[in-house]
C-alpha positions as CSV (number, residue, x, y, z in Angstrom):
1,M,-3.8,11.7,5.6
2,Y,-1.6,11.7,2.6
3,S,1.7,13.0,1.5
4,T,1.6,16.3,-0.3
5,E,5.3,16.2,-1.0
6,L,5.2,13.9,-4.0
7,S,6.2,16.2,-6.8
8,G,3.8,16.4,-9.8
9,V,0.8,14.9,-7.9
10,R,-2.2,17.0,-7.1
11,H,-5.1,16.2,-4.8
12,R,-8.8,17.0,-4.6
13,L,-12.1,15.7,-3.2
14,V,-14.7,14.5,-5.6
15,D,-18.4,13.7,-5.0
16,T,-19.3,10.4,-6.4
17,N,-22.0,7.8,-5.9
18,G,-23.2,9.4,-2.6
19,I,-19.7,9.6,-1.0
20,Q,-16.8,12.1,-1.0
21,M,-13.7,10.5,-2.5
22,H,-10.1,11.7,-2.2
23,V,-8.4,11.6,-5.5
24,A,-4.7,12.0,-6.5
25,E,-3.9,13.0,-10.0
26,A,-0.8,13.5,-12.2
27,G,-0.3,14.5,-15.8
28,T,-2.7,15.2,-18.6
29,G,-3.8,13.1,-21.6
30,Y,-5.7,9.9,-21.9
31,P,-7.2,9.0,-18.4
32,V,-6.0,5.9,-16.5
33,V,-7.7,5.2,-13.2
34,F,-5.8,3.1,-10.6
35,C,-7.7,1.1,-8.0
36,H,-5.7,-0.1,-5.0
37,G,-6.3,-3.1,-2.8
38,F,-6.1,-4.0,0.9
39,P,-4.6,-2.5,3.0
40,E,-3.4,0.2,0.8
41,L,-4.0,3.8,-0.5
42,W,-3.8,5.8,-3.6
43,Y,-0.1,6.1,-2.7
44,S,0.5,2.5,-3.7
45,W,0.4,3.7,-7.3
46,R,2.9,6.5,-6.9
47,H,5.5,5.0,-9.2
48,Q,3.0,4.3,-12.0
49,M,1.3,7.7,-11.7
50,L,4.6,9.6,-12.3
51,A,5.7,7.3,-15.1
52,L,2.4,7.5,-17.0
53,A,2.1,11.2,-16.5
54,A,5.6,11.6,-18.0
55,A,4.4,9.5,-21.0
56,G,1.4,11.8,-21.7
57,F,-1.4,10.2,-19.6
58,H,-3.7,11.5,-17.0
59,A,-3.1,9.3,-14.0
60,I,-6.0,9.2,-11.5
61,A,-5.7,7.3,-8.2
62,P,-8.4,7.5,-5.6
63,D,-8.4,6.3,-2.1
64,M,-11.1,3.7,-2.6
65,R,-14.3,3.6,-0.5
66,G,-13.4,3.0,3.1
67,Y,-9.8,4.1,2.8
68,G,-7.6,7.1,3.5
69,G,-9.3,10.4,2.7
70,T,-12.4,8.9,1.2
71,E,-15.5,8.3,3.2
72,A,-16.0,5.0,5.0
73,P,-19.7,4.3,5.5
74,P,-20.5,2.2,8.6
75,E,-22.8,-0.4,7.0
76,I,-21.3,-3.6,5.5
77,S,-23.9,-3.4,2.7
78,A,-22.2,-0.1,1.6
79,Y,-19.2,-2.1,0.3
80,T,-20.7,-4.4,-2.4
81,Q,-19.2,-4.5,-5.8
82,Y,-22.2,-2.7,-7.2
83,L,-21.4,0.3,-5.1
84,L,-17.6,0.1,-5.6
85,V,-18.1,0.0,-9.3
86,G,-20.5,2.9,-9.0
87,D,-17.8,4.9,-7.3
88,V,-15.5,4.5,-10.3
89,I,-18.2,5.3,-12.8
90,G,-19.2,8.3,-10.7
91,L,-15.6,9.4,-10.5
92,L,-15.4,9.4,-14.3
93,D,-18.7,11.4,-14.5
94,A,-17.4,13.9,-12.0
95,L,-14.2,14.4,-14.0
96,G,-16.1,14.6,-17.3
97,L,-14.5,11.5,-18.7
98,P,-16.6,9.4,-21.1
99,K,-14.1,6.6,-21.0
100,A,-10.9,5.5,-19.3
101,V,-8.4,2.7,-18.8
102,V,-9.0,1.0,-15.5
103,V,-6.1,-0.6,-13.6
104,G,-6.4,-2.5,-10.3
105,H,-4.4,-4.6,-7.9
106,D,-5.6,-7.0,-5.2
107,W,-9.2,-6.0,-4.3
108,G,-8.8,-3.1,-6.8
109,G,-8.3,-5.7,-9.5
110,S,-11.7,-7.2,-8.7
111,V,-13.2,-3.7,-9.0
112,A,-11.4,-3.2,-12.3
113,W,-12.8,-6.4,-13.7
114,Q,-16.3,-5.6,-12.5
115,V,-16.2,-2.1,-14.1
116,A,-15.2,-3.7,-17.4
117,L,-17.9,-6.4,-17.0
118,R,-20.8,-4.1,-16.0
119,H,-19.8,-0.9,-18.0
120,P,-17.7,-1.9,-21.0
121,E,-18.8,1.2,-22.8
122,R,-16.8,3.3,-20.2
123,V,-13.7,1.2,-20.3
124,E,-11.1,1.5,-23.0
125,R,-8.9,-1.3,-21.6
126,V,-8.6,-3.1,-18.3
127,V,-5.5,-4.2,-16.4
128,S,-5.3,-6.3,-13.3
129,L,-2.2,-7.0,-11.2
130,N,-2.3,-10.4,-9.4
131,T,-6.1,-10.7,-9.2
132,P,-7.6,-13.0,-11.8
133,Y,-11.1,-12.6,-13.1
134,F,-13.6,-15.3,-12.1
135,P,-17.3,-15.1,-12.9
136,A,-19.7,-15.7,-10.1
137,S,-19.3,-19.3,-8.8
138,P,-22.1,-21.7,-7.7
139,V,-21.2,-21.0,-4.1
140,P,-20.6,-17.7,-2.2
141,F,-17.3,-16.0,-2.5
142,S,-16.0,-16.9,0.9
143,T,-16.6,-20.6,0.2
144,A,-15.2,-20.5,-3.4
145,Y,-12.1,-18.6,-2.5
146,R,-11.3,-20.9,0.4
147,E,-11.7,-23.9,-2.0
148,V,-9.4,-22.4,-4.7
149,S,-6.8,-21.6,-2.0
150,G,-6.9,-25.2,-0.7
151,R,-8.1,-24.1,2.8
152,T,-11.4,-26.0,3.0
153,G,-11.8,-27.0,6.7
154,K,-8.7,-25.1,7.7
155,P,-8.1,-21.6,9.2
156,F,-8.2,-19.0,6.5
157,Y,-7.8,-15.2,6.6
158,V,-11.1,-14.4,4.9
159,D,-13.0,-16.2,7.7
160,Y,-10.9,-14.4,10.3
161,F,-11.7,-11.0,8.6
162,L,-15.4,-11.8,8.7
163,R,-15.5,-11.4,12.5
164,P,-16.1,-7.7,13.2
165,G,-13.6,-6.3,15.7
166,R,-11.2,-9.1,15.9
167,A,-9.0,-8.3,12.9
168,E,-9.2,-4.6,13.6
169,A,-7.8,-5.2,17.1
170,E,-4.9,-7.2,15.8
171,L,-4.0,-4.9,12.9
172,E,-4.4,-1.7,14.8
173,A,-2.5,-2.7,17.9
174,D,0.8,-1.6,16.3
175,V,0.2,-0.2,12.8
176,R,3.9,0.2,11.9
177,L,4.5,-3.4,12.8
178,T,1.5,-4.5,10.8
179,F,2.9,-2.9,7.6
180,Q,6.4,-4.0,8.3
181,K,5.1,-7.6,8.4
182,L,2.7,-7.3,5.5
183,M,4.6,-5.3,2.8
184,R,7.6,-7.6,2.2
185,P,9.5,-8.5,-1.0
186,A,9.8,-11.8,-2.8
187,A,12.5,-13.0,-0.5
188,H,9.8,-13.2,2.2
189,A,7.0,-14.5,0.0
190,G,6.2,-17.2,2.5
191,D,5.1,-14.6,5.0
192,M,2.0,-13.9,2.9
193,L,1.1,-17.5,3.0
194,A,1.5,-17.4,6.8
195,F,-0.8,-14.4,6.8
196,A,-3.5,-16.2,4.7
197,H,-3.3,-19.3,6.9
198,V,-3.9,-17.4,10.2
199,N,-0.9,-19.2,11.7
200,D,-2.8,-22.5,11.3
201,D,-4.2,-22.2,14.8
202,D,-6.6,-19.2,14.2
203,S,-4.5,-17.0,16.5
204,G,-4.2,-14.1,14.0
205,V,-2.9,-13.1,10.6
206,L,0.3,-11.6,11.9
207,T,1.4,-14.0,14.6
208,G,3.0,-16.5,12.2
209,I,5.2,-13.8,10.6
210,G,8.6,-13.2,12.2
211,P,11.2,-10.5,11.7
212,G,12.1,-9.5,8.1
213,E,12.7,-6.7,5.7
214,T,10.0,-4.5,4.3
215,L,10.0,-3.3,0.7
216,L,9.1,0.2,1.9
217,T,11.5,2.9,2.9
218,E,10.9,4.5,6.3
219,A,9.4,7.6,4.6
220,E,7.0,5.4,2.5
221,L,6.1,3.4,5.6
222,D,5.3,6.7,7.4
223,V,2.6,7.5,4.8
224,Y,0.8,4.2,5.5
225,V,1.2,4.3,9.2
226,G,0.2,8.0,9.6
227,T,-3.0,7.4,7.6
228,Y,-4.0,4.0,9.2
229,Q,-3.4,5.3,12.7
230,K,-6.1,7.8,12.0
231,T,-8.6,5.7,9.9
232,G,-8.1,2.2,11.3
233,F,-8.7,-0.9,9.1
234,R,-12.5,-1.2,9.3
235,G,-13.2,0.3,5.9
236,G,-11.0,-2.1,4.1
237,L,-12.1,-5.1,6.1
238,S,-15.7,-4.2,5.1
239,W,-14.9,-5.2,1.5
240,Y,-14.4,-8.8,2.7
241,R,-17.5,-8.7,4.9
242,A,-19.6,-7.6,1.9
243,A,-18.1,-10.1,-0.6
244,D,-20.9,-12.7,-0.3
245,L,-23.4,-9.9,-0.8
246,S,-21.5,-9.0,-4.0
247,W,-21.7,-12.6,-5.1
248,E,-25.5,-12.5,-4.8
249,E,-25.5,-9.5,-7.0
250,E,-23.1,-10.8,-9.6
251,R,-24.6,-14.2,-10.1
252,H,-27.7,-12.5,-11.6
253,L,-25.8,-10.6,-14.3
254,S,-26.7,-11.4,-17.8
255,S,-23.2,-12.3,-19.1
256,P,-19.9,-13.3,-17.4
257,L,-17.7,-12.3,-20.3
258,I,-15.1,-9.5,-20.3
259,T,-15.2,-8.0,-23.8
260,V,-12.7,-5.1,-23.6
261,P,-9.0,-5.6,-24.2
262,A,-7.4,-6.9,-21.0
263,L,-3.9,-7.3,-19.5
264,M,-3.4,-9.7,-16.6
265,V,-0.1,-9.2,-14.8
266,T,0.9,-12.0,-12.5
267,A,3.6,-12.0,-9.8
268,E,5.8,-15.1,-9.9
269,R,6.0,-15.5,-6.1
270,D,2.5,-14.4,-5.0
271,S,1.6,-17.3,-2.9
272,V,-2.1,-16.4,-2.5
273,L,-3.1,-14.9,-5.9
274,R,-1.0,-17.5,-7.7
275,P,0.0,-17.2,-11.4
276,D,-1.6,-20.6,-12.2
277,L,-5.0,-19.2,-11.5
278,V,-4.9,-17.4,-14.8
279,A,-5.8,-20.7,-16.5
280,L,-9.2,-20.5,-14.9
281,M,-10.0,-17.1,-16.3
282,R,-9.1,-17.6,-20.0
283,P,-12.5,-18.8,-21.2
284,F,-14.1,-15.6,-19.8
285,V,-11.9,-12.8,-21.1
286,Q,-12.1,-12.5,-24.9
287,D,-9.1,-10.4,-25.6
288,L,-6.5,-11.3,-23.0
289,R,-2.8,-10.6,-22.8
290,V,-0.8,-12.1,-19.9
291,A,2.6,-11.1,-18.5
292,Q,4.4,-12.3,-15.4
293,V,6.7,-10.2,-13.2
294,P,9.7,-12.5,-12.1
295,D,10.9,-12.8,-8.5
296,C,8.0,-10.7,-7.2
297,A,5.5,-11.3,-4.4
298,H,2.1,-9.7,-3.8
299,W,2.9,-6.0,-3.7
300,T,3.7,-6.0,-7.4
301,Q,3.5,-2.3,-8.4
302,Q,5.6,-1.3,-5.4
303,E,8.1,-4.1,-5.4
304,K,8.8,-4.0,-9.2
305,P,7.7,-0.6,-10.4
306,D,9.9,-0.4,-13.4
307,I,8.7,-3.7,-14.8
308,V,5.0,-2.8,-14.1
309,N,5.5,0.7,-15.7
310,A,7.0,-0.9,-18.8
311,L,4.1,-3.4,-19.1
312,L,1.5,-0.7,-18.7
313,L,3.2,1.7,-21.2
314,D,3.5,-1.1,-23.8
315,F,-0.2,-2.1,-23.4
316,L,-1.3,1.5,-23.6
317,R,1.2,2.9,-26.1
318,D,-1.2,3.9,-28.8
319,L,-3.3,5.9,-26.3
320,G,-0.5,8.1,-25.2
321,A,0.7,11.6,-26.1
322,S,1.0,10.8,-29.8
323,R,-2.7,9.9,-30.1
């Protein structure tokens, strides 16, 4: 389910938090854990893993719960943030790591923030690409996210994803076409908005997206397609379906403050996780650095890897090989 041809990357299975997790690793040195989003894989971090390994870091990128070579429990309740955070902490325990940097993108960004919130003693620094940190709102996640996105009373992809079976059928009908339509560069940033708006007639997340270039090479596309043709999309969709359960958990936490040093990386042309949302998170992150990647849409670390690598290495410079 994964490419073994990426030079310098090694693979293993790790027992963590009651599941078996596939983990890709590169390099040695201070540990940096990379958490991917939907619908991705460890492979989404390939450029960052090699760059950080070359700079003297131990890059660790799991297939998150429900994805790729990691187990995908059938119950929706198995995908709450409590358990997803537990997977990361269990991974650190399994690797004998008392502390690490945690980096996330998309849903992986949410996990990274929650690891830093719930286990600050295990997190040296936290980095999120595209995904801002919000404490638990007065209303469930699905309602709050719809309101922030301006989709109250209108078709919205989160609502579409909450219907078991429907999104799976659409996304799995032609997996190559799904990724060709989803993973597009900034020149097609409007396609992500069409995805989020479910074509404004609730017909599907892909139906409003026409022909266009993908940011992946054919070989890179093959990695995603080959994996998702085997696993399907249910595991990743379960994260959305458990989000309101996660909200119930989080609103009872004692503090909403992120206390570890944090880097928030925005993408100028992400039309869903917009850069302006950073303003809403500033009161809740005590030590926050913000950087923006220009002319970049949602798939930040894959579309602009050199810029992302430079930002990461600058933020983590004192933790590298010379430490």
